[in-house]
Every structure is written in C-alpha cells, then in structure tokens.
TIMIVO-717891 format. One record per residue (C-alpha): x, y, z. Coordinates in pm, whole numbers, padded with zeros to 5 digits, always signed. Each point is the difference from the previous one (the first is absolute). Layout:
! TIMIVO-717891
XYZ/...
//
This chain:
! TIMIVO-717891
-01457-06693+04301/-00336+00143+00090/-00168-00186+00285/-00295-00193-00140/-00355+00021+00142/-00186-00310+00106/-00271-00116-00227/-00276+00093+00256/+00137+00357+00001/-00142+00062-00336/-00309+00186+00089/-00204+00280-00160/-00222+00289+00129/-00203+00210-00227/-00185+00320+00129/-00251+00168-00220/-00333+00115+00100/-00299-00120-00221/-00117+00373-00040/+00354+00061-00132/-00051-00188-00324/+00034+00196-00320/-00283-00054-00220/-00031-00388-00022/+00350-00070+00067/+00187-00064+00308/+00289+00231+00086/+00230-00274+00120/+00022-00335-00171/+00197-00314+00107/+00118-00270-00237/+00146-00304+00159/-00052-00341+00147/-00324+00066+00165/-00214+00253+00160/+00086+00241+00274/+00200-00185+00276/-00010+00051+00359/+00304+00099+00215/+00230-00295+00124/+00035-00121+00365/+00213+00303+00075/-00225+00256-00145/+00261+00098-00269/-00070+00093-00345/+00208-00007-00316/-00224+00177-00247/-00221+00287+00107/-00179+00254-00207/-00247+00276+00100/-00184+00257-00207/-00218+00287+00148/-00199+00246-00221/+00074+00368+00056/-00242+00302-00010/+00018+00051-00382/-00261-00246-00119/+00066-00336-00136/+00319-00191+00120/+00228+00031-00292/+00267-00221+00148/+00055-00362-00082/+00230-00276+00121/+00080-00358-00093/+00187-00300+00167/+00075-00299-00216/+00168-00281+00164/+00159-00272-00225/+00063+00259-00254/+00136-00126-00323/-00071-00364+00102/+00286+00012+00265/-00071-00120+00351/+00186+00290+00138/-00108+00255-00266/-00192+00302+00126/-00150+00305-00164/-00112+00301+00197/-00103+00331-00133/-00197+00316+00110/-00141+00239-00247/-00145+00366+00051/-00239+00116-00252/-00078+00362-00080/-00235+00207-00220/-00352-00083-00086/+00057-00366-00098/+00299-00064+00242/-00213-00246+00207/-00054-00214-00320/+00353+00027-00125/+00167-00094+00307/-00190-00331+00022/+00046-00077-00367/+00380+00045+00053/-00014-00211+00315/-00159-00278-00183/+00179+00001-00333/+00360+00112+00086/+00116-00294+00187/-00102-00250-00271/+00163+00230-00275/+00328+00008+00196/-00019-00383+00013/-00059-00015-00366/+00293+00235-00090/+00228-00179+00231/-00074-00343-00172/+00059+00164-00342/+00345+00079+00106/+00047-00376+00080/+00279+00069+00254/-00081-00196+00301/+00345-00121+00112/+00175+00162+00289/+00193+00312-00076/+00202+00257+00166/-00165+00297+00175/+00092+00234-00290/-00142-00243-00245/-00320-00043+00195/-00054+00381+00006/+00066+00026-00384/-00266-00279-00076/-00252+00129+00222/+00053+00367-00124/-00076-00125-00345/-00302-00229+00130/-00154+00271+00199/+00047+00271-00267/-00169-00221-00250/-00278-00091+00230/-00074+00350+00112/-00005+00116-00358/-00236-00277-00090/-00236+00089+00308/+00000+00372-00112/-00104-00120-00349/-00270-00206+00141/-00152+00312+00186/+00037+00211-00314/-00204-00262-00215/-00294-00025+00232/-00271+00185-00193/-00228+00051+00309/+00267+00126+00242/+00117+00351-00024/+00363+00020+00121/+00079+00344-00129/+00052+00151+00342/-00049-00298+00216/+00251-00254+00093/+00189-00194+00285/+00327-00054+00166/+00154-00326+00070/+00257-00152+00231/+00042-00381-00015/+00246-00247+00125/+00078-00331-00148/+00148-00242+00248/+00186-00335-00100/+00209-00161+00272/+00202+00282+00168/-00008+00229-00300/-00242+00298-00032/-00073+00195-00314/-00178+00330+00060/-00168+00191-00284/-00111+00338+00074/-00226+00240-00197/-00097+00334+00173/+00003+00097+00365/-00113-00310+00183/+00299-00149+00210/+00188-00311+00128/+00178+00005+00322/+00201-00277+00151/+00016-00046+00375/+00346-00144+00109/+00192-00049+00317/+00299+00236+00026/+00335-00100+00140/-00089+00149+00333/-00328-00188+00027/-00238+00259-00127/-00277-00029-00237/+00091+00237-00303/-00200+00101-00306/+00169-00038-00331/-00185+00156-00286/+00028-00208-00312/-00174+00210-00250/+00012+00380-00108/-00331+00187+00002/-00022+00083-00369/-00148+00346+00018/+00056+00308-00207/+00220+00137+00290/+00282-00249-00084/+00234+00200-00230/+00045-00289-00252/-00378-00038-00035/-00045+00380-00030/+00252+00017-00273/-00146-00257-00196/-00343+00158+00006/+00122+00338-00086/+00190-00138-00291/-00335-00139-00118/-00153+00352+00023/-00204-00091+00309/+00018+00251+00280/+00092-00062+00379/-00085+00246+00263/-00172+00024+00326/-00308+00196+00096/+00038+00288+00235/-00257-00157+00236/+00230-00312+00014/+00348+00101-00067/+00122-00335+00118/-00162-00214-00272/+00145+00004-00357/-00251-00089-00267/+00000-00068-00373/-00195+00228-00235/-00092+00011-00366/+00212+00254-00199/-00261+00261-00047/-00253-00083+00270/+00006+00010+00370/-00135-00361+00008/-00005-00282+00123/+00271+00058+00277/+00107-00378+00030/+00197-00042+00308/+00216-00297-00129/+00246-00033-00285/-00083-00365-00090/-00342-00181-00033/-00211-00229-00183/-00260+00186-00200/+00010+00376-00008/+00036-00026-00375/-00034+00365-00084/+00307+00059+00205/+00192-00279-00158/+00102+00237-00272/+00151+00234+00256/+00235-00209+00199/-00214-00205+00223/+00105-00376-00057/-00112-00344+00095/+00364-00144+00021/+00057-00142+00347/+00312+00048+00203/+00117-00355+00081/+00227-00109+00267/+00141-00317+00166/+00028-00080+00352/+00160-00324+00161/-00141-00075+00331/+00236-00075+00300/-00052-00103+00364/-00029+00378+00074/-00327+00037-00197/-00318-00036+00213/-00286+00128-00222/-00093+00211-00295/-00277+00275-00014/-00163+00097-00337/-00244+00300+00039/-00173+00269-00195/+00071+00358+00061/-00291+00041+00242/+00239-00170+00236/+00325+00178-00093/-00138+00349-00028/-00052+00006+00378/+00251-00267+00152/+00369-00035-00038/+00157-00330-00091/+00104-00039+00387/-00353+00074+00109/-00139-00267-00245/+00230-00268+00092/-00044+00072+00368/-00387-00031-00044/+00032-00323-00183/+00247-00137+00253/-00243+00082+00294/-00283-00159-00191/+00193-00333-00051/+00025-00095+00366/-00348-00131+00075/-00256-00206-00172/-00247+00270+00092/+00188+00242-00234/+00013+00017-00383/+00335+00186-00097/-00135+00144-00314/-00310+00125+00161/+00217+00147+00288/+00190+00199-00265/-00301+00117-00189/-00165+00106+00323/+00301+00187+00093/-00002+00178-00336/-00353+00096+00046/+00066+00143+00336/+00280+00199-00133/-00218+00137-00269/-00250+00131+00250/+00276+00141+00214/+00221+00175-00261/-00268+00101-00254/-00326+00041+00199/-00156+00195-00280/+00101-00233-00289/-00174-00302-00118/+00170-00320+00105/+00159-00193-00297/-00059-00363-00068/+00255-00202+00198/+00107-00352-00120/+00296-00217+00143/+00139-00342-00054/+00246-00133+00251/+00212-00317-00079/+00197-00172+00273/+00309-00203-00066/+00068-00110+00354/-00163-00075+00331/-00013+00278+00225/+00322+00056+00202/-00012+00159+00341/+00231+00261+00155/+00012+00217-00329/-00016+00380+00066/-00209+00234-00206/+00171+00191-00287/+00161+00325+00009/+00183+00047-00335/-00159+00025-00364/+00199-00196-00248/-00052-00017-00383/+00139-00270-00222/
//
C-alpha cells in the first residue's frame, strides 16, 4: 500500500514570471481548492510547476494542475503542452483549458465508474482519451479565427485517482517516474515514448499516408515530416493537435494511453516539454528535482528548468534556448539516504 501523505503536505508552488505571459493568458493555470499555497512546516511541496520562456519569442508552452479533478477528493489532472508554429502559443493554451473537461465529459458518457481491473481501466481510458482528443482537434479545426494549418501543440497529461495513474501522450513531451530501486538508488523510469518521426511505427504510418520522413543534412539526428511534393513544413513530431494540412499525410491526434499503479517505491513524477528533455537525460532530470525538494528555499520544478537552461547554454551555445516547462508531482514525503540514479529504465 502506498504510504499516504499528511493533509498539511498538500502544497503547491507555481513559478512563471509576469513577463512570460503569452498574450493575455498565463502560461500555467491552477484549478483547485484555493489560490497558490505556501510550503508546509518542513518546506516540502507536493505540486510544483515552472515555465520559462526561451529565446524564440513568446512562450509557446502551457501547463495545468487541477486538484479535485472529476469531483473526486483524490482526483488530479496535470498536463504540459508545447505549441509550435505561428499560432502555437494560442493552441497550447486552448488545449490546456479545454482538454481536461473534454476528457471528463467523455469519461462520464461511458458511465463506467465502478472499480475494474488494470486491463479494463486501460481499455476504458483508451476509448475516453481517443474520443476527447478527437473532439479537441475538431474544436481547433472549427475555430474560424485561428489558423492551425501548420501550427499545433503536443500534450502529455496524467489523470490520478487513488493509486492509479492514466498517462495520455501526444507528441514529444515526456513523463518520467522517479522511484527507489532495490539497492536504495533513485531511478528514472520513462513512462511515455517520444512520438517522433524517428520511431519506426510512426514513420511507417506517415509514409503509408504519402507523407515523407527524412532529416536535413545540417541536422542529421532529427527526423521530420514533410509534404509529398514540398520540402515543407518539417514537423519534428509524429502526433499533435492541429497541423491540419499534415493530418492527410499520417500525422495524427490519437494519444498513446498507458496505466501505472503507484507503489511504495514511487516518489515523484516529472512531466516536461522537450525543451527539458532535449538537453537533459531522465537521470539528470530526476536528480535536479530531487536536489530541489530538500529545502523550502528551493522549488523542484524551477530547479529542473534552470538545469535545462544551463544545459542549453553549455551544449548549444549558438542555438536559441527553447521554452522549458516542467511539472513535478510528489507522492510521498522525502526519504533520506537515497543515492542518485545510475541506470535509465523505460516502462
């Protein structure tokens, strides 16, 4: 049985500078039992979100934390969204605001609220999320004043109820669990697959739909999606909301949905956009969060985002730093005596 957190441990920290608003909308929103909450007496936090604008213009990332999701006391929705294209900053925030209630609506339509096995949970949530994501894409398509032809957003979200997590992933943002290994080390367990054109199954689907997948000579490590007869637009992900001209050529908005049952081993979950994962390994990310959770003077998600920004400047000094957004969800109080990670694991 997962060790429960004391009530006064339920604390929230949101970090987003005023100048990093996108238009008139905040990058990060919180829905819950009150406004931002201060740390508890031990300085611990259970919910932490940070977003920082890169060097490419407006912050196109977005994030949401929703406590009491679905009307359940222990219900929680958390998602991060990474927009791209001319209107990516608008699309990411529309999806942030509209996707969570769409998922709730689809879930209620199914009318299956009784406890079920893990396999049945996954089947139900697959159907729920596929319908909600399809409806979300349709909402974007029908907006007359919003051009989503070559603009869109990724999405990685978790729905938590009790000790069960449902993870819905679209694109190349990522979810990573930090757990304690048998030998007492912090280990990083990747819960999602980066759905990029470099994934063989994704590339096969795109090519079967007459889209093209190849990398440019100047960046041979990045596979991109191109139109059949034009070297355009060069999308670096295989699934996304929006990007409607590429929906005819294999880019889809169907999420990859998985189920994870929390145990005593699991300490915290990190959701982050590719601005973080492009420069930090899973192990580096969970180590940064772990070091940022030890004191009331540190914010775990901010610690992670700052580590990513330093890595950008170090590894790619001539490149523009990408937007970096991270959400950290803690499931237990901090344990002492845990060593830093050494192995990368994917589940």
